[in-house]
N, C-alpha and C positions, 0 to 999 in steps of 0.2 A: 391631489394626493391620492393614491389607489388604496384599495383595503388592505392589500400586502404590506405597503409602506406603513400604514398606520398600526397594524398589528405588529410589525417589526419595532417600531417605536415604542409601543406599549411594553413589548417583551424586553427590550433593551433597558427600559427604564425600570421594569420590575427587577431586572437582575441587579442593577446598579443600586436600587433602593433596599432589596430584601435579602441579597445573597452576598454582598459585600460587606466583610466585617468591620474594615476600617471606615471611619466617618469622614476623613479629610486627608488629601494628599496634597502637600505643598500649598496649603491654603485654598484648596478647591473642595468644596463640600460635596461628596459623591451622592448621598442621599438626597440633596436638594437638586442635582442634576437628573437623577433617576425620577423624582418628582416631576420636574419640568418635561422630561421625555414621555412619561406617561399622560400628563395632561395634553401635550401637543399630539400625542396619538390619539388620544380619545376625541379631542375636537377634529381632527382629521378623519376618523372614523364616522363620527356624527355627521360632518358636512358630506361625507361620501354617500351616507345612507340618505341625507334629505336632499341632496342635489343631483347625484349620478344615479341612483337606483331606479327613480321614476323614468329617467331617459332611457335606461336599458330595458325596462319593461316595455315601453312604447316601440322601441326599435325591435323586439323580438315578437311583437304581436301582429307583424306584417307576414305574410306568406312568403317563403324563400322565393328567390328568383330561378325561374325554370326557363332555359332556353327554347325556342320554338323548335319544333321537330323539323328535319330535312325534308326537302321535297321527295316525292316518292319516285319520281323518274330518275334520280342519281343514285349511284351506288353509295352505300354507307361507307364509312370510315375503314371498317374492317374488311371491306372487299365483296361483301355478299350484297346481292341485290334484294330488294323488298320480294316477297312471296309472290306477287301477282305480277311483277315485271321480270322474273328470273328468265334468262334465255334457255330455251329448250336445248339448243345444240351445244351448250357449253359442257355439260355432263349428262350424257344419256343415262338413263336409270338402269340399263342392264350392264353398262361399262363404268359404273361409278368407281373412282379411286378408293381403294382401302389402304389404310395406314397399319402397318404391323410393327409392332415393337418387340424386339427380342432382347432379352435381357442378357448381356455377356457374361454375367456372373452367375447364372442359373446352371449352367451345365456341370 
């Protein structure tokens, strides 16, 4: 049982126990059902705190996985080469392409 399910059972049990004015419908005691739901939710919450909380702490104490960097001789996924391996003849410095955006609504 997760912590959300335990809290949902506690809330539903509290509604049946304290917010419902009638005590019995067709032989079913709603206050008793509310007490049972709150008890099951409390036991589930306690078990989650005792059993699952230490496991989540141990799982998050490890450093996150980081993939190894790509080799320096291959171009990266976005198409750019690393700085030391950039081909000089691809874009000469004086002929570098410029991107110009003209807003069609600015006139």
